[in-house]
C-alpha positions, 0 to 999 in steps of 0.5 A: 500499499503506498504512502499518503501525503499529509497535506495542513488542513485549512479551517473554514473560519478566518483566523482573527488571532487569539482572544484576550484570555483572563489571567492573573496579572502577575502571570506573564512576569512570573512564568514568561516562557509558559506564558509564551507557550500558552498565549502566543499564537504567532511565530516571529515570522508572523506564521500562524501557531498552535498554542499549547494547553496545560492540565491539571488532574488528580490521579490516585490522590496526586496532582498531575500537570499535562503540558501539550505543545500542539504545534510541536506534537509534543507532551510532557506529564508531571507530578506535583505537590501543589499548583505553584509547584507545577507552574514552576517546574514547567517554567523551569523546564521550559527555560532550561530545555529540561522537559521530558517530552514525548513525541505524539504517535501519528495515527497508522 
């Protein structure tokens, strides 16, 4: 069977950029790398970037944090003591390039 070529999907809705998101005023200053990952929807060349998602959940009594870099198709999970710990660890990991990213598997 021949491999099919993937093409970038276009949305039917016009691209209007990201709408302002209500967030605590100090978030960008406290977590500049995480802020950029979460909210910057354009690359430096002006092309569209898929923003990152950040998810908190509890599993067996532990707080977990999932960072999903949709644009790079990679995800990292962290077990944290509290939300502040999670935010700081993600920020430090983004700044130092030390997060243990896992590439998403492509559907066969």
